[in-house]
PDB file of N, CA, C and O in Angstrom:
ATOM      1  N   UNK A   1       0.742  -1.055   0.047  1.00  0.00           N
ATOM      2  CA  UNK A   1      -0.145   0.334  -0.157  1.00  0.00           C
ATOM      3  C   UNK A   1       0.725   1.341  -0.136  1.00  0.00           C
ATOM      4  O   UNK A   1       0.269   2.426  -0.497  1.00  0.00           O
ATOM      5  N   UNK A   2       2.118   1.291   0.257  1.00  0.00           N
ATOM      6  CA  UNK A   2       3.053   2.318   0.917  1.00  0.00           C
ATOM      7  C   UNK A   2       3.547   2.741  -0.589  1.00  0.00           C
ATOM      8  O   UNK A   2       3.576   3.883  -1.049  1.00  0.00           O
ATOM      9  N   UNK A   3       3.893   1.629  -1.175  1.00  0.00           N
ATOM     10  CA  UNK A   3       4.938   1.735  -2.064  1.00  0.00           C
ATOM     11  C   UNK A   3       4.153   2.320  -3.494  1.00  0.00           C
ATOM     12  O   UNK A   3       4.888   2.939  -4.263  1.00  0.00           O
ATOM     13  N   UNK A   4       2.667   2.154  -3.903  1.00  0.00           N
ATOM     14  CA  UNK A   4       1.830   2.609  -5.224  1.00  0.00           C
ATOM     15  C   UNK A   4       1.878   4.058  -4.864  1.00  0.00           C
ATOM     16  O   UNK A   4       2.373   4.836  -5.680  1.00  0.00           O
ATOM     17  N   UNK A   5       1.278   4.631  -3.390  1.00  0.00           N
ATOM     18  CA  UNK A   5       1.343   5.723  -2.897  1.00  0.00           C
ATOM     19  C   UNK A   5       1.914   6.354  -3.020  1.00  0.00           C
ATOM     20  O   UNK A   5       1.540   7.345  -3.646  1.00  0.00           O
ATOM     21  N   UNK A   6       3.481   6.266  -2.441  1.00  0.00           N
ATOM     22  CA  UNK A   6       4.876   6.992  -2.939  1.00  0.00           C
ATOM     23  C   UNK A   6       5.186   7.505  -4.351  1.00  0.00           C
ATOM     24  O   UNK A   6       5.728   8.569  -4.651  1.00  0.00           O
ATOM     25  N   UNK A   7       4.659   6.374  -5.290  1.00  0.00           N
ATOM     26  CA  UNK A   7       5.618   6.944  -6.618  1.00  0.00           C
ATOM     27  C   UNK A   7       3.945   7.724  -7.216  1.00  0.00           C
ATOM     28  O   UNK A   7       3.976   8.599  -8.082  1.00  0.00           O
ATOM     29  N   UNK A   8       2.917   7.356  -6.748  1.00  0.00           N
ATOM     30  CA  UNK A   8       1.792   8.231  -7.336  1.00  0.00           C
ATOM     31  C   UNK A   8       1.628   9.755  -6.710  1.00  0.00           C
ATOM     32  O   UNK A   8       0.912  10.623  -7.210  1.00  0.00           O
ATOM     33  N   UNK A   9       2.432   9.907  -5.518  1.00  0.00           N
ATOM     34  CA  UNK A   9       3.010  11.516  -4.323  1.00  0.00           C
ATOM     35  C   UNK A   9       3.651  11.947  -4.831  1.00  0.00           C
ATOM     36  O   UNK A   9       3.358  13.079  -5.215  1.00  0.00           O
ATOM     37  N   UNK A  10       5.546  11.150  -5.370  1.00  0.00           N
ATOM     38  CA  UNK A  10       6.335  11.448  -5.678  1.00  0.00           C
ATOM     39  C   UNK A  10       6.640  12.710  -6.782  1.00  0.00           C
ATOM     40  O   UNK A  10       7.574  13.494  -6.615  1.00  0.00           O
ATOM     41  N   UNK A  11       5.769  12.774  -7.855  1.00  0.00           N
ATOM     42  CA  UNK A  11       5.505  13.399  -9.185  1.00  0.00           C
ATOM     43  C   UNK A  11       4.913  15.031  -8.237  1.00  0.00           C
ATOM     44  O   UNK A  11       5.335  16.106  -8.664  1.00  0.00           O
ATOM     45  N   UNK A  12       4.282  15.019  -7.421  1.00  0.00           N
ATOM     46  CA  UNK A  12       2.987  16.065  -7.253  1.00  0.00           C
ATOM     47  C   UNK A  12       3.531  17.114  -5.801  1.00  0.00           C
ATOM     48  O   UNK A  12       3.123  18.270  -5.689  1.00  0.00           O
ATOM     49  N   UNK A  13       4.387  16.543  -4.891  1.00  0.00           N
ATOM     50  CA  UNK A  13       4.637  16.807  -3.708  1.00  0.00           C
ATOM     51  C   UNK A  13       5.980  16.228  -3.570  1.00  0.00           C
ATOM     52  O   UNK A  13       6.055  15.000  -3.616  1.00  0.00           O
ATOM     53  N   UNK A  14       7.001  16.882  -3.415  1.00  0.00           N
ATOM     54  CA  UNK A  14       7.950  16.572  -2.361  1.00  0.00           C
ATOM     55  C   UNK A  14       8.541  15.091  -1.826  1.00  0.00           C
ATOM     56  O   UNK A  14       7.806  14.243  -1.320  1.00  0.00           O
ATOM     57  N   UNK A  15       9.746  14.947  -1.987  1.00  0.00           N
ATOM     58  CA  UNK A  15       9.395  13.564  -2.006  1.00  0.00           C
ATOM     59  C   UNK A  15       9.665  13.100  -0.362  1.00  0.00           C
ATOM     60  O   UNK A  15       9.165  12.065   0.078  1.00  0.00           O
ATOM     61  N   UNK A  16      10.369  13.842   0.329  1.00  0.00           N
ATOM     62  CA  UNK A  16      10.434  13.394   1.890  1.00  0.00           C
ATOM     63  C   UNK A  16       8.614  13.577   2.089  1.00  0.00           C
ATOM     64  O   UNK A  16       7.914  12.609   2.389  1.00  0.00           O
ATOM     65  N   UNK A  17       8.216  14.561   1.930  1.00  0.00           N
ATOM     66  CA  UNK A  17       6.433  14.219   1.917  1.00  0.00           C
ATOM     67  C   UNK A  17       5.856  13.439   1.739  1.00  0.00           C
ATOM     68  O   UNK A  17       4.935  12.997   2.426  1.00  0.00           O
ATOM     69  N   UNK A  18       6.430  12.932   0.366  1.00  0.00           N
ATOM     70  CA  UNK A  18       5.627  11.379   0.226  1.00  0.00           C
ATOM     71  C   UNK A  18       5.954  10.261   1.013  1.00  0.00           C
ATOM     72  O   UNK A  18       5.212   9.382   1.452  1.00  0.00           O
ATOM     73  N   UNK A  19       7.595  10.469   1.171  1.00  0.00           N
ATOM     74  CA  UNK A  19       8.259   9.161   2.209  1.00  0.00           C
ATOM     75  C   UNK A  19       7.698   9.321   3.208  1.00  0.00           C
ATOM     76  O   UNK A  19       7.975   8.328   3.881  1.00  0.00           O
ATOM     77  N   UNK A  20       6.794  10.220   4.000  1.00  0.00           N
ATOM     78  CA  UNK A  20       6.078  10.667   5.875  1.00  0.00           C
ATOM     79  C   UNK A  20       4.928   9.845   4.978  1.00  0.00           C
ATOM     80  O   UNK A  20       4.729   8.638   5.111  1.00  0.00           O
ATOM     81  N   UNK A  21       4.344  10.537   4.225  1.00  0.00           N
ATOM     82  CA  UNK A  21       3.004   9.686   4.108  1.00  0.00           C
ATOM     83  C   UNK A  21       2.652   8.283   3.771  1.00  0.00           C
ATOM     84  O   UNK A  21       1.566   7.727   3.933  1.00  0.00           O
ATOM     85  N   UNK A  22       4.112   7.649   3.112  1.00  0.00           N
ATOM     86  CA  UNK A  22       4.321   6.152   2.871  1.00  0.00           C
ATOM     87  C   UNK A  22       4.140   5.285   4.223  1.00  0.00           C
ATOM     88  O   UNK A  22       3.685   4.164   4.455  1.00  0.00           O
ATOM     89  N   UNK A  23       4.762   6.424   5.092  1.00  0.00           N
ATOM     90  CA  UNK A  23       5.263   5.697   5.870  1.00  0.00           C
ATOM     91  C   UNK A  23       3.676   5.953   7.489  1.00  0.00           C
ATOM     92  O   UNK A  23       3.169   5.245   8.359  1.00  0.00           O
ATOM     93  N   UNK A  24       3.569   7.156   7.068  1.00  0.00           N
ATOM     94  CA  UNK A  24       2.012   6.771   8.172  1.00  0.00           C
ATOM     95  C   UNK A  24       0.926   6.355   7.307  1.00  0.00           C
ATOM     96  O   UNK A  24      -0.191   6.465   7.813  1.00  0.00           O
ATOM     97  N   UNK A  25       0.993   5.810   5.882  1.00  0.00           N
ATOM     98  CA  UNK A  25       0.141   4.930   5.668  1.00  0.00           C
ATOM     99  C   UNK A  25       0.521   3.321   5.982  1.00  0.00           C
ATOM    100  O   UNK A  25      -0.355   2.742   6.625  1.00  0.00           O
ATOM    101  N   UNK A  26       1.522   2.632   5.677  1.00  0.00           N
ATOM    102  CA  UNK A  26       2.488   1.807   6.448  1.00  0.00           C
ATOM    103  C   UNK A  26       1.893   1.265   7.780  1.00  0.00           C
ATOM    104  O   UNK A  26       1.275   0.205   7.882  1.00  0.00           O
ATOM    105  N   UNK A  27       2.256   2.434   9.124  1.00  0.00           N
ATOM    106  CA  UNK A  27       2.443   1.982   9.812  1.00  0.00           C
ATOM    107  C   UNK A  27       1.421   0.823  10.832  1.00  0.00           C
ATOM    108  O   UNK A  27       1.681  -0.154  11.535  1.00  0.00           O
ATOM    109  N   UNK A  28       0.105   1.600  10.427  1.00  0.00           N
ATOM    110  CA  UNK A  28      -0.585   0.548  11.145  1.00  0.00           C
ATOM    111  C   UNK A  28      -0.814  -1.146  10.580  1.00  0.00           C
ATOM    112  O   UNK A  28      -1.479  -1.922  11.266  1.00  0.00           O
ATOM    113  N   UNK A  29      -0.147  -1.609   9.194  1.00  0.00           N
ATOM    114  CA  UNK A  29      -0.089  -2.813   8.783  1.00  0.00           C
ATOM    115  C   UNK A  29       1.016  -3.269   9.944  1.00  0.00           C
ATOM    116  O   UNK A  29       1.051  -4.172  10.780  1.00  0.00           O
ATOM    117  N   UNK A  30       1.954  -2.114   9.540  1.00  0.00           N
ATOM    118  CA  UNK A  30       3.308  -3.127  10.247  1.00  0.00           C
ATOM    119  C   UNK A  30       3.473  -3.166  11.563  1.00  0.00           C
ATOM    120  O   UNK A  30       4.469  -3.763  11.970  1.00  0.00           O
ATOM    121  N   UNK A  31       2.437  -2.472  12.670  1.00  0.00           N
ATOM    122  CA  UNK A  31       2.073  -2.310  13.917  1.00  0.00           C
ATOM    123  C   UNK A  31       1.474  -4.097  14.008  1.00  0.00           C
ATOM    124  O   UNK A  31       1.780  -4.920  14.871  1.00  0.00           O
ATOM    125  N   UNK A  32       0.721  -4.256  13.033  1.00  0.00           N
ATOM    126  CA  UNK A  32      -0.686  -5.627  13.136  1.00  0.00           C
ATOM    127  C   UNK A  32       0.588  -6.584  13.245  1.00  0.00           C
ATOM    128  O   UNK A  32       0.635  -7.493  14.073  1.00  0.00           O
ATOM    129  N   UNK A  33       1.694  -6.286  12.276  1.00  0.00           N
ATOM    130  CA  UNK A  33       2.488  -7.729  11.573  1.00  0.00           C
ATOM    131  C   UNK A  33       3.777  -7.927  13.023  1.00  0.00           C
ATOM    132  O   UNK A  33       4.667  -8.757  13.210  1.00  0.00           O
ATOM    133  N   UNK A  34       3.574  -7.408  13.366  1.00  0.00           N
ATOM    134  CA  UNK A  34       4.848  -6.878  14.301  1.00  0.00           C
ATOM    135  C   UNK A  34       4.649  -6.729  15.819  1.00  0.00           C
ATOM    136  O   UNK A  34       5.323  -7.530  16.468  1.00  0.00           O
ATOM    137  N   UNK A  35       4.056  -6.081  16.374  1.00  0.00           N
ATOM    138  CA  UNK A  35       3.812  -5.609  17.746  1.00  0.00           C
ATOM    139  C   UNK A  35       3.440  -6.899  18.544  1.00  0.00           C
ATOM    140  O   UNK A  35       2.867  -7.777  17.898  1.00  0.00           O
ATOM    141  N   UNK A  36       3.764  -7.190  20.237  1.00  0.00           N
ATOM    142  CA  UNK A  36       3.414  -8.094  20.923  1.00  0.00           C
ATOM    143  C   UNK A  36       3.641  -7.664  22.105  1.00  0.00           C
ATOM    144  O   UNK A  36       4.705  -7.231  22.549  1.00  0.00           O
ATOM    145  N   UNK A  37       2.398  -7.808  22.757  1.00  0.00           N
ATOM    146  CA  UNK A  37       2.454  -7.871  24.269  1.00  0.00           C
ATOM    147  C   UNK A  37       1.717  -9.143  25.266  1.00  0.00           C
ATOM    148  O   UNK A  37       0.524  -9.442  25.310  1.00  0.00           O
ATOM    149  N   UNK A  38       2.380  -9.495  25.704  1.00  0.00           N
ATOM    150  CA  UNK A  38       1.983 -10.056  26.801  1.00  0.00           C
ATOM    151  C   UNK A  38       1.697 -11.781  25.820  1.00  0.00           C
ATOM    152  O   UNK A  38       0.889 -12.650  26.146  1.00  0.00           O
ATOM    153  N   UNK A  39       2.530 -11.810  24.768  1.00  0.00           N
ATOM    154  CA  UNK A  39       2.273 -12.830  24.143  1.00  0.00           C
ATOM    155  C   UNK A  39       1.075 -12.797  22.969  1.00  0.00           C
ATOM    156  O   UNK A  39       0.724 -13.667  22.173  1.00  0.00           O
ATOM    157  N   UNK A  40       0.603 -11.455  23.189  1.00  0.00           N
ATOM    158  CA  UNK A  40      -0.812 -11.720  21.956  1.00  0.00           C
ATOM    159  C   UNK A  40      -0.122 -10.890  21.040  1.00  0.00           C
ATOM    160  O   UNK A  40       0.829 -10.124  21.199  1.00  0.00           O
ATOM    161  N   UNK A  41      -0.925 -11.261  19.852  1.00  0.00           N
ATOM    162  CA  UNK A  41      -0.653  -9.711  19.076  1.00  0.00           C
ATOM    163  C   UNK A  41      -1.825  -8.483  19.335  1.00  0.00           C
ATOM    164  O   UNK A  41      -2.805  -8.604  20.070  1.00  0.00           O
ATOM    165  N   UNK A  42      -1.485  -7.358  18.591  1.00  0.00           N
ATOM    166  CA  UNK A  42      -1.847  -6.626  18.305  1.00  0.00           C
ATOM    167  C   UNK A  42      -3.870  -6.379  18.910  1.00  0.00           C
ATOM    168  O   UNK A  42      -4.595  -5.819  19.732  1.00  0.00           O
ATOM    169  N   UNK A  43      -3.842  -7.564  17.387  1.00  0.00           N
ATOM    170  CA  UNK A  43      -5.682  -7.284  17.540  1.00  0.00           C
ATOM    171  C   UNK A  43      -6.517  -8.590  18.541  1.00  0.00           C
ATOM    172  O   UNK A  43      -7.610  -9.157  18.542  1.00  0.00           O
ATOM    173  N   UNK A  44      -5.301  -8.619  19.296  1.00  0.00           N
ATOM    174  CA  UNK A  44      -5.772  -9.667  19.859  1.00  0.00           C
ATOM    175  C   UNK A  44      -5.791  -8.725  21.518  1.00  0.00           C
ATOM    176  O   UNK A  44      -6.784  -8.810  22.239  1.00  0.00           O
ATOM    177  N   UNK A  45      -4.578  -7.882  21.925  1.00  0.00           N
ATOM    178  CA  UNK A  45      -4.413  -7.116  22.750  1.00  0.00           C
ATOM    179  C   UNK A  45      -5.490  -5.964  23.012  1.00  0.00           C
ATOM    180  O   UNK A  45      -5.987  -5.805  24.127  1.00  0.00           O
ATOM    181  N   UNK A  46      -5.881  -5.011  21.684  1.00  0.00           N
ATOM    182  CA  UNK A  46      -6.752  -4.448  21.329  1.00  0.00           C
ATOM    183  C   UNK A  46      -8.559  -4.970  21.830  1.00  0.00           C
ATOM    184  O   UNK A  46      -9.542  -4.342  22.224  1.00  0.00           O
ATOM    185  N   UNK A  47      -8.295  -6.294  21.569  1.00  0.00           N
ATOM    186  CA  UNK A  47      -9.781  -6.666  21.785  1.00  0.00           C
ATOM    187  C   UNK A  47     -10.038  -6.393  23.129  1.00  0.00           C
ATOM    188  O   UNK A  47     -10.934  -5.730  23.650  1.00  0.00           O
ATOM    189  N   UNK A  48      -8.968  -7.105  23.669  1.00  0.00           N
ATOM    190  CA  UNK A  48      -8.780  -7.181  25.268  1.00  0.00           C
ATOM    191  C   UNK A  48      -9.611  -5.587  25.927  1.00  0.00           C
ATOM    192  O   UNK A  48     -10.628  -5.347  26.578  1.00  0.00           O
ATOM    193  N   UNK A  49      -8.491  -4.770  25.308  1.00  0.00           N
ATOM    194  CA  UNK A  49      -8.619  -3.461  25.555  1.00  0.00           C
ATOM    195  C   UNK A  49      -9.725  -2.572  25.744  1.00  0.00           C
ATOM    196  O   UNK A  49      -9.988  -1.964  26.782  1.00  0.00           O
ATOM    197  N   UNK A  50     -10.406  -2.539  24.565  1.00  0.00           N
ATOM    198  CA  UNK A  50     -12.358  -2.865  24.138  1.00  0.00           C
ATOM    199  C   UNK A  50     -13.133  -3.066  25.157  1.00  0.00           C
ATOM    200  O   UNK A  50     -13.770  -2.290  25.869  1.00  0.00           O
ATOM    201  N   UNK A  51     -12.948  -4.734  25.146  1.00  0.00           N
ATOM    202  CA  UNK A  51     -13.593  -5.328  25.676  1.00  0.00           C
ATOM    203  C   UNK A  51     -14.008  -4.673  27.316  1.00  0.00           C
ATOM    204  O   UNK A  51     -15.112  -4.596  27.856  1.00  0.00           O
ATOM    205  N   UNK A  52     -12.084  -4.093  28.016  1.00  0.00           N
ATOM    206  CA  UNK A  52     -12.409  -3.962  29.103  1.00  0.00           C
ATOM    207  C   UNK A  52     -12.618  -2.092  29.534  1.00  0.00           C
ATOM    208  O   UNK A  52     -12.935  -1.741  30.671  1.00  0.00           O
ATOM    209  N   UNK A  53     -12.468  -1.496  28.847  1.00  0.00           N
ATOM    210  CA  UNK A  53     -12.843  -0.222  28.827  1.00  0.00           C
ATOM    211  C   UNK A  53     -14.426   0.131  28.776  1.00  0.00           C
ATOM    212  O   UNK A  53     -15.137   0.813  29.513  1.00  0.00           O
ATOM    213  N   UNK A  54     -14.671  -0.587  27.645  1.00  0.00           N
ATOM    214  CA  UNK A  54     -15.739  -0.368  27.015  1.00  0.00           C
ATOM    215  C   UNK A  54     -17.216  -1.504  26.795  1.00  0.00           C
ATOM    216  O   UNK A  54     -18.248  -0.861  26.988  1.00  0.00           O
ATOM    217  N   UNK A  55     -17.394  -2.463  26.571  1.00  0.00           N
ATOM    218  CA  UNK A  55     -17.785  -3.338  26.886  1.00  0.00           C
ATOM    219  C   UNK A  55     -18.398  -3.769  28.488  1.00  0.00           C
ATOM    220  O   UNK A  55     -19.553  -3.564  28.863  1.00  0.00           O
ATOM    221  N   UNK A  56     -17.406  -4.350  29.221  1.00  0.00           N
ATOM    222  CA  UNK A  56     -17.909  -4.864  30.972  1.00  0.00           C
ATOM    223  C   UNK A  56     -18.041  -3.639  31.827  1.00  0.00           C
ATOM    224  O   UNK A  56     -17.565  -2.532  31.576  1.00  0.00           O
ATOM    225  N   UNK A  57     -18.744  -3.982  32.860  1.00  0.00           N
ATOM    226  CA  UNK A  57     -19.290  -3.088  33.747  1.00  0.00           C
ATOM    227  C   UNK A  57     -18.024  -2.450  33.915  1.00  0.00           C
ATOM    228  O   UNK A  57     -16.898  -2.646  33.458  1.00  0.00           O
ATOM    229  N   UNK A  58     -18.619  -1.492  34.835  1.00  0.00           N
ATOM    230  CA  UNK A  58     -17.139  -0.645  35.070  1.00  0.00           C
ATOM    231  C   UNK A  58     -16.714  -0.994  36.565  1.00  0.00           C
ATOM    232  O   UNK A  58     -15.543  -1.353  36.695  1.00  0.00           O
ATOM    233  N   UNK A  59     -17.337  -0.949  37.471  1.00  0.00           N
ATOM    234  CA  UNK A  59     -17.253  -1.799  38.835  1.00  0.00           C
ATOM    235  C   UNK A  59     -17.986  -3.370  39.031  1.00  0.00           C
ATOM    236  O   UNK A  59     -19.018  -3.385  39.702  1.00  0.00           O
ATOM    237  N   UNK A  60     -17.614  -4.347  38.612  1.00  0.00           N
ATOM    238  CA  UNK A  60     -17.444  -5.595  39.205  1.00  0.00           C
ATOM    239  C   UNK A  60     -17.997  -5.967  40.885  1.00  0.00           C
ATOM    240  O   UNK A  60     -17.389  -5.421  41.805  1.00  0.00           O
ATOM    241  N   UNK A  61     -19.365  -7.074  41.259  1.00  0.00           N
ATOM    242  CA  UNK A  61     -19.547  -7.099  42.415  1.00  0.00           C
ATOM    243  C   UNK A  61     -18.847  -7.927  42.798  1.00  0.00           C
ATOM    244  O   UNK A  61     -18.817  -8.857  41.991  1.00  0.00           O
ATOM    245  N   UNK A  62     -18.029  -8.140  43.939  1.00  0.00           N
ATOM    246  CA  UNK A  62     -17.313  -9.408  44.447  1.00  0.00           C
ATOM    247  C   UNK A  62     -18.082 -10.114  45.797  1.00  0.00           C
ATOM    248  O   UNK A  62     -18.426  -9.663  46.890  1.00  0.00           O
ATOM    249  N   UNK A  63     -18.174 -11.459  45.150  1.00  0.00           N
ATOM    250  CA  UNK A  63     -19.246 -11.747  46.711  1.00  0.00           C
ATOM    251  C   UNK A  63     -18.659 -12.999  46.512  1.00  0.00           C
ATOM    252  O   UNK A  63     -18.452 -13.738  45.550  1.00  0.00           O
ATOM    253  N   UNK A  64     -18.385 -13.014  48.109  1.00  0.00           N
ATOM    254  CA  UNK A  64     -18.254 -14.470  48.444  1.00  0.00           C
ATOM    255  C   UNK A  64     -19.306 -15.382  49.345  1.00  0.00           C
ATOM    256  O   UNK A  64     -20.301 -14.859  49.848  1.00  0.00           O
ATOM    257  N   UNK A  65     -19.054 -16.548  49.478  1.00  0.00           N
ATOM    258  CA  UNK A  65     -19.693 -17.571  49.957  1.00  0.00           C
ATOM    259  C   UNK A  65     -19.456 -18.127  51.029  1.00  0.00           C
ATOM    260  O   UNK A  65     -18.923 -19.228  51.168  1.00  0.00           O
ATOM    261  N   UNK A  66     -19.980 -17.132  52.183  1.00  0.00           N
ATOM    262  CA  UNK A  66     -19.086 -17.533  53.644  1.00  0.00           C
ATOM    263  C   UNK A  66     -19.938 -18.906  54.489  1.00  0.00           C
ATOM    264  O   UNK A  66     -21.067 -19.005  54.969  1.00  0.00           O
ATOM    265  N   UNK A  67     -18.775 -19.845  54.383  1.00  0.00           N
ATOM    266  CA  UNK A  67     -19.519 -21.009  55.244  1.00  0.00           C
ATOM    267  C   UNK A  67     -20.666 -20.717  56.810  1.00  0.00           C
ATOM    268  O   UNK A  67     -21.771 -21.096  57.196  1.00  0.00           O
ATOM    269  N   UNK A  68     -19.379 -19.684  57.367  1.00  0.00           N
ATOM    270  CA  UNK A  68     -20.312 -19.937  58.456  1.00  0.00           C
ATOM    271  C   UNK A  68     -21.077 -18.815  59.199  1.00  0.00           C
ATOM    272  O   UNK A  68     -21.293 -18.767  60.410  1.00  0.00           O
ATOM    273  N   UNK A  69     -21.521 -17.745  58.068  1.00  0.00           N
ATOM    274  CA  UNK A  69     -22.599 -17.090  57.825  1.00  0.00           C
ATOM    275  C   UNK A  69     -24.390 -18.370  57.417  1.00  0.00           C
ATOM    276  O   UNK A  69     -25.579 -18.413  57.731  1.00  0.00           O
ATOM    277  N   UNK A  70     -23.244 -19.251  56.449  1.00  0.00           N
ATOM    278  CA  UNK A  70     -24.513 -20.006  56.223  1.00  0.00           C
ATOM    279  C   UNK A  70     -24.795 -21.338  57.107  1.00  0.00           C
ATOM    280  O   UNK A  70     -25.826 -22.004  57.007  1.00  0.00           O
ATOM    281  N   UNK A  71     -23.852 -21.589  57.879  1.00  0.00           N
ATOM    282  CA  UNK A  71     -24.230 -22.770  59.324  1.00  0.00           C
ATOM    283  C   UNK A  71     -24.784 -21.703  59.837  1.00  0.00           C
ATOM    284  O   UNK A  71     -25.824 -22.033  60.407  1.00  0.00           O
ATOM    285  N   UNK A  72     -24.591 -20.621  59.904  1.00  0.00           N
ATOM    286  CA  UNK A  72     -25.583 -19.508  61.378  1.00  0.00           C
ATOM    287  C   UNK A  72     -26.571 -19.657  60.956  1.00  0.00           C
ATOM    288  O   UNK A  72     -27.194 -20.516  61.580  1.00  0.00           O
ATOM    289  N   UNK A  73     -27.286 -19.086  59.859  1.00  0.00           N
ATOM    290  CA  UNK A  73     -28.782 -19.064  59.086  1.00  0.00           C
ATOM    291  C   UNK A  73     -29.567 -20.240  59.176  1.00  0.00           C
ATOM    292  O   UNK A  73     -30.775 -20.265  59.412  1.00  0.00           O
ATOM    293  N   UNK A  74     -28.710 -21.367  58.948  1.00  0.00           N
ATOM    294  CA  UNK A  74     -28.645 -23.045  58.906  1.00  0.00           C
ATOM    295  C   UNK A  74     -29.533 -23.229  60.419  1.00  0.00           C
ATOM    296  O   UNK A  74     -30.727 -23.345  60.694  1.00  0.00           O
ATOM    297  N   UNK A  75     -28.524 -23.194  61.045  1.00  0.00           N
ATOM    298  CA  UNK A  75     -28.741 -23.143  62.620  1.00  0.00           C
ATOM    299  C   UNK A  75     -30.148 -22.274  63.007  1.00  0.00           C
ATOM    300  O   UNK A  75     -31.180 -22.829  63.385  1.00  0.00           O
ATOM    301  N   UNK A  76     -30.040 -21.238  62.891  1.00  0.00           N
ATOM    302  CA  UNK A  76     -31.403 -20.413  62.849  1.00  0.00           C
ATOM    303  C   UNK A  76     -32.837 -21.017  62.798  1.00  0.00           C
ATOM    304  O   UNK A  76     -33.746 -21.182  63.612  1.00  0.00           O
ATOM    305  N   UNK A  77     -32.584 -21.334  61.173  1.00  0.00           N
ATOM    306  CA  UNK A  77     -33.518 -21.901  60.598  1.00  0.00           C
ATOM    307  C   UNK A  77     -34.464 -23.082  61.931  1.00  0.00           C
ATOM    308  O   UNK A  77     -35.582 -23.006  62.439  1.00  0.00           O
ATOM    309  N   UNK A  78     -33.139 -24.237  62.100  1.00  0.00           N
ATOM    310  CA  UNK A  78     -33.390 -25.513  63.165  1.00  0.00           C
ATOM    311  C   UNK A  78     -34.034 -25.265  64.232  1.00  0.00           C
ATOM    312  O   UNK A  78     -34.761 -26.029  64.866  1.00  0.00           O
ATOM    313  N   UNK A  79     -33.781 -24.232  64.431  1.00  0.00           N
ATOM    314  CA  UNK A  79     -34.229 -23.241  66.004  1.00  0.00           C
ATOM    315  C   UNK A  79     -35.739 -22.956  65.468  1.00  0.00           C
ATOM    316  O   UNK A  79     -36.428 -23.715  66.149  1.00  0.00           O
ATOM    317  N   UNK A  80     -36.351 -22.449  64.843  1.00  0.00           N
ATOM    318  CA  UNK A  80     -37.268 -21.702  64.286  1.00  0.00           C
ATOM    319  C   UNK A  80     -38.078 -23.133  64.048  1.00  0.00           C
ATOM    320  O   UNK A  80     -38.883 -23.315  64.961  1.00  0.00           O
ATOM    321  N   UNK A  81     -38.075 -23.920  63.314  1.00  0.00           N
ATOM    322  CA  UNK A  81     -38.712 -24.906  62.526  1.00  0.00           C
ATOM    323  C   UNK A  81     -38.996 -25.978  64.225  1.00  0.00           C
ATOM    324  O   UNK A  81     -40.101 -26.359  64.610  1.00  0.00           O
ATOM    325  N   UNK A  82     -37.898 -26.190  64.813  1.00  0.00           N
ATOM    326  CA  UNK A  82     -38.295 -26.624  66.351  1.00  0.00           C
ATOM    327  C   UNK A  82     -39.587 -25.987  66.768  1.00  0.00           C
ATOM    328  O   UNK A  82     -40.744 -26.402  66.836  1.00  0.00           O
ATOM    329  N   UNK A  83     -38.868 -24.566  67.088  1.00  0.00           N
ATOM    330  CA  UNK A  83     -40.153 -23.985  68.130  1.00  0.00           C
ATOM    331  C   UNK A  83     -41.782 -24.544  67.058  1.00  0.00           C
ATOM    332  O   UNK A  83     -42.521 -25.504  67.274  1.00  0.00           O
ATOM    333  N   UNK A  84     -41.851 -23.597  66.048  1.00  0.00           N
ATOM    334  CA  UNK A  84     -42.864 -24.326  65.661  1.00  0.00           C
ATOM    335  C   UNK A  84     -43.498 -25.648  65.620  1.00  0.00           C
ATOM    336  O   UNK A  84     -44.712 -25.814  65.734  1.00  0.00           O
ATOM    337  N   UNK A  85     -42.514 -26.715  65.431  1.00  0.00           N
ATOM    338  CA  UNK A  85     -43.431 -27.826  65.831  1.00  0.00           C
ATOM    339  C   UNK A  85     -43.425 -28.091  67.356  1.00  0.00           C
ATOM    340  O   UNK A  85     -44.340 -28.740  67.864  1.00  0.00           O
ATOM    341  N   UNK A  86     -42.534 -27.661  67.997  1.00  0.00           N
ATOM    342  CA  UNK A  86     -43.219 -27.793  69.541  1.00  0.00           C
ATOM    343  C   UNK A  86     -44.443 -27.496  70.098  1.00  0.00           C
ATOM    344  O   UNK A  86     -45.259 -28.149  70.748  1.00  0.00           O
ATOM    345  N   UNK A  87     -44.367 -25.991  69.568  1.00  0.00           N
ATOM    346  CA  UNK A  87     -45.981 -25.587  69.767  1.00  0.00           C
ATOM    347  C   UNK A  87     -46.792 -26.022  68.858  1.00  0.00           C
ATOM    348  O   UNK A  87     -47.922 -25.924  69.337  1.00  0.00           O
ATOM    349  N   UNK A  88     -46.850 -26.517  67.644  1.00  0.00           N
ATOM    350  CA  UNK A  88     -48.195 -27.701  67.184  1.00  0.00           C
ATOM    351  C   UNK A  88     -48.339 -29.306  68.016  1.00  0.00           C
ATOM    352  O   UNK A  88     -49.356 -29.915  68.349  1.00  0.00           O
ATOM    353  N   UNK A  89     -47.304 -29.561  68.129  1.00  0.00           N
ATOM    354  CA  UNK A  89     -47.195 -30.450  69.266  1.00  0.00           C
ATOM    355  C   UNK A  89     -47.928 -30.435  70.196  1.00  0.00           C
ATOM    356  O   UNK A  89     -48.787 -31.317  70.199  1.00  0.00           O
ATOM    357  N   UNK A  90     -47.907 -29.388  71.435  1.00  0.00           N
ATOM    358  CA  UNK A  90     -48.712 -28.955  72.610  1.00  0.00           C
ATOM    359  C   UNK A  90     -50.216 -28.453  72.119  1.00  0.00           C
ATOM    360  O   UNK A  90     -51.215 -28.820  72.739  1.00  0.00           O
ATOM    361  N   UNK A  91     -50.292 -27.696  71.108  1.00  0.00           N
ATOM    362  CA  UNK A  91     -51.890 -27.837  70.421  1.00  0.00           C
ATOM    363  C   UNK A  91     -52.734 -28.769  69.896  1.00  0.00           C
ATOM    364  O   UNK A  91     -53.941 -28.791  69.660  1.00  0.00           O
ATOM    365  N   UNK A  92     -51.337 -29.951  69.696  1.00  0.00           N
ATOM    366  CA  UNK A  92     -52.139 -31.622  68.718  1.00  0.00           C
ATOM    367  C   UNK A  92     -52.749 -32.160  70.501  1.00  0.00           C
ATOM    368  O   UNK A  92     -53.948 -32.362  70.692  1.00  0.00           O
ATOM    369  N   UNK A  93     -51.739 -32.314  71.600  1.00  0.00           N
ATOM    370  CA  UNK A  93     -52.018 -32.708  72.526  1.00  0.00           C
ATOM    371  C   UNK A  93     -53.641 -32.436  73.221  1.00  0.00           C
ATOM    372  O   UNK A  93     -54.569 -33.197  73.496  1.00  0.00           O
ATOM    373  N   UNK A  94     -53.436 -30.964  73.334  1.00  0.00           N
ATOM    374  CA  UNK A  94     -54.587 -30.431  73.990  1.00  0.00           C
ATOM    375  C   UNK A  94     -56.028 -30.892  73.348  1.00  0.00           C
ATOM    376  O   UNK A  94     -57.081 -30.487  73.840  1.00  0.00           O
TER     377      UNK A  94
END
């Protein structure tokens, strides 16, 4: 892409300007071919950046499953059911 552009522009603009435009036009393709970060090519790296910045929510809720709290709730439920059952047995005996 850069060489045909250089040869087309060389007659109309100064050679240094044509070379500069050629470099500017060829730079994205060079980056996609040569750039690598964290073992990922540029297109994968850009996809990750776009996902983090624009697609995913900014604040992610961190929730844990606290086993001790779950056991405490289960014990409270057992006590409540025991009270209900004992009250119903008393009413049934009368």
